[in-house]
C-alpha positions in Angstrom: 40.8 1.8 -0.1 40.7 0.7 -3.8 38.2 2.0 -6.3 37.2 0.2 -9.4 35.5 2.1 -12.2 33.1 0.1 -14.3 31.7 1.8 -17.4 28.4 0.5 -18.5 26.8 1.8 -21.7 23.4 3.4 -21.4 20.4 1.1 -21.7 19.4 2.7 -25.0 22.6 1.1 -26.5 21.8 -2.3 -25.0 18.5 -3.2 -26.6 18.8 -6.9 -25.7 19.1 -5.9 -22.0 15.8 -4.0 -22.1 14.1 -7.4 -22.6 16.0 -9.0 -19.7 15.3 -6.1 -17.4 11.6 -6.1 -18.4 11.3 -9.8 -17.8 13.0 -9.5 -14.5 10.6 -6.8 -13.4 7.6 -8.8 -14.6 8.8 -11.9 -12.7 9.3 -9.8 -9.5 5.8 -8.3 -9.9 4.3 -11.8 -10.4 6.0 -13.2 -7.3 5.0 -10.2 -5.2 1.4 -10.4 -6.3 0.9 -14.1 -6.5 0.8 -14.2 -10.3 3.6 -16.6 -11.2 4.1 -17.2 -14.9 3.4 -13.8 -16.3 4.8 -13.1 -19.7 4.9 -10.3 -22.2 2.7 -10.4 -25.3 4.7 -10.5 -28.6 3.8 -6.9 -29.3 5.1 -5.8 -26.0 8.4 -7.5 -26.6 8.7 -5.7 -30.0 8.0 -2.4 -28.2 10.8 -3.1 -25.7 13.2 -3.3 -28.6 12.3 0.1 -29.9 14.6 3.1 -29.2 14.0 4.4 -25.7 12.3 7.8 -26.0 13.1 10.5 -23.4 16.3 9.0 -22.0 19.0 11.6 -21.9 22.7 11.0 -21.8 
């Protein structure tokens, strides 16, 4: 059996990914609840770019 180690930096170091993750969750929520086309307000997108509070290494 082979093991491959993939090191991924924490989300707090990948601020662009927080937007992608948030949009993916919003899309999934919309599909599950019949609300296609949901989008974040501009202020919410700005908030997603802020440092994540409470995340511990």
